[in-house]
C-alpha positions in Angstrom: 23.0 7.4 111.4 26.6 7.3 112.0 28.4 8.9 114.7 32.2 9.7 115.6 34.0 7.9 118.5 33.7 10.5 121.4 37.5 10.2 121.9 37.9 11.9 118.7 35.5 14.9 119.8 38.3 17.4 120.5 37.1 21.0 120.1 39.1 22.1 117.0 38.1 18.8 115.5 34.3 19.2 116.2 34.3 22.7 115.0 36.2 22.4 111.7 34.6 18.7 110.9 31.2 19.9 111.5 31.4 22.8 109.0 33.4 20.8 106.4 31.5 17.7 107.0 28.2 19.4 106.4 29.4 20.7 103.2 30.6 17.4 102.2 27.3 15.7 102.9 25.6 18.2 101.0 27.6 17.2 98.2 27.1 13.6 98.6 23.6 13.9 98.9 23.4 15.2 95.2 25.1 12.1 94.0 23.1 9.4 92.5 24.9 6.4 91.8 24.1 2.6 92.4 27.6 2.0 93.8 27.7 5.0 96.1 25.8 4.9 99.6 22.8 7.3 99.7 23.7 10.1 102.1 20.8 12.3 103.4 21.7 14.6 106.2 24.2 16.1 108.4 23.1 16.7 112.0 24.2 16.6 115.8 23.2 14.2 118.4 23.6 15.2 121.9 26.4 17.5 120.7 28.1 14.7 118.5 28.3 15.4 114.9 26.4 12.7 113.1 25.0 12.0 109.6 22.2 10.1 108.0 22.4 7.5 105.0 21.0 4.1 104.1 21.4 1.1 105.8 23.2 -1.7 104.5 23.5 -4.7 106.8 25.4 -7.1 104.5 29.1 -8.0 103.9 31.9 -6.0 102.6 34.8 -6.5 100.8 36.8 -7.2 103.7 35.1 -10.8 103.9 37.5 -11.7 101.2 40.7 -11.0 103.2 43.1 -13.8 102.7 41.2 -15.1 99.5 42.9 -15.1 96.1 41.1 -14.3 92.9 42.2 -14.3 89.4 43.2 -10.9 87.9 40.2 -10.9 85.6 37.9 -11.9 88.8 39.4 -9.0 90.9 39.0 -6.6 88.0 35.4 -7.5 87.3 34.8 -7.1 91.0 36.2 -3.4 91.2 35.1 -2.2 87.9 31.7 -0.8 89.7 33.8 0.7 92.2 36.1 2.4 89.8 33.0 3.7 88.0 31.6 5.1 91.2 34.9 6.8 92.1 35.0 8.2 88.5 31.4 9.5 88.8 32.2 11.1 92.3 35.4 12.7 91.2 33.5 14.4 88.3 31.7 16.1 91.1 34.7 17.1 93.1 34.0 14.4 95.8 37.3 12.4 97.0 36.8 9.3 99.1 40.1 9.7 100.7 39.6 6.4 102.9 39.0 3.5 100.5 39.7 0.1 101.7 37.9 -3.3 101.7 35.7 -2.5 104.6 34.2 0.8 103.0 33.0 -1.4 100.0 29.7 -2.9 101.3 27.9 -5.5 99.2 23.9 -5.2 98.7 21.8 -8.3 98.6 22.6 -8.8 94.9 26.4 -8.5 95.7 26.6 -5.0 94.2 29.4 -3.2 95.8 28.5 0.2 97.4 31.1 2.8 98.5 30.5 4.2 101.9 32.8 6.3 104.5 33.5 9.2 101.9 35.4 12.4 102.7 36.7 12.4 106.4 40.3 11.6 105.4 40.1 14.6 103.0 39.6 17.0 106.0 42.7 15.3 107.7 44.8 15.6 104.7 43.7 19.3 104.2 44.8 20.2 107.8 48.2 18.7 107.5 47.5 15.7 109.7 49.4 12.6 109.0 48.2 9.0 110.1 48.8 8.9 113.8 47.2 8.8 117.3 44.4 11.4 116.2 43.2 9.3 113.3 43.5 6.0 115.5 41.3 7.5 118.3 38.7 8.7 115.5 38.6 5.2 114.0 39.8 6.7 110.6 41.7 5.1 107.7 44.1 2.0 107.4 47.9 2.8 107.0 47.8 -0.2 104.4 45.8 1.7 102.0 47.1 5.2 102.3 49.0 6.8 99.4 52.4 7.8 100.3 51.5 11.7 100.0 48.4 11.1 102.3 50.7 9.4 105.0 52.7 12.4 104.8 50.1 14.7 105.7 49.5 16.0 101.8 46.4 16.6 100.3 44.0 13.9 99.1 42.7 13.8 95.5 41.5 11.4 92.9 45.0 10.0 92.6 44.5 9.1 96.3 41.5 6.8 95.5 43.1 5.6 92.4 46.2 4.4 94.6 44.1 2.7 97.1 42.1 0.8 94.5 45.4 -0.4 93.2 46.1 -1.7 96.7 42.7 -3.5 96.9 43.2 -5.0 93.4 46.8 -6.2 94.6 45.0 -7.7 98.0 42.1 -9.5 96.0 44.9 -11.2 93.5 47.6 -12.1 96.0 45.5 -12.6 99.1 47.6 -10.4 101.1 48.5 -6.5 101.4 51.7 -5.2 99.6 52.6 -3.3 102.6 52.3 -4.7 106.2 54.3 -4.2 109.5 53.9 -4.0 113.1 52.8 -0.7 113.6 50.9 2.0 111.4 54.2 4.0 111.2 56.2 1.0 109.9 53.5 -0.1 107.5 53.6 3.9 106.1 
């Protein structure tokens, strides 16, 4: 079960998040793709929004930080991710928070996407990346599309942008945009 940080539990956030994310979890639970984490239910534990999904205790693509792969190797690593995103997009599900730590690896080293949809709530409600998101532990400015960083809506292009950033990072061993603070990075 996944729970939000208590610091993020402002009343307006909890109310809207609970209604919106319950719908998102209902949609996610219908997805059946080997590269998308299986999500089961949305609930509340002691008043804190939580959701249940399969447990994966392996590594993520974050383990490759600083490693350089050939363009062909990086592309092959990301093909299952791109296929899973295409599948989700066909059902109207946007990831909105794609980054290496949200691409888990199972025991066969197959990538599995997790952490769908929370960034979509933020963009729908015109929240740019800032203190609110940092408190909630949401997003990484290095992977946010420019329109998302400005508070615009997330859509399939947002995920494609983040996938391109991850590809760049796998090939070069570094992120294309990085600064001392999230605001500077954006």
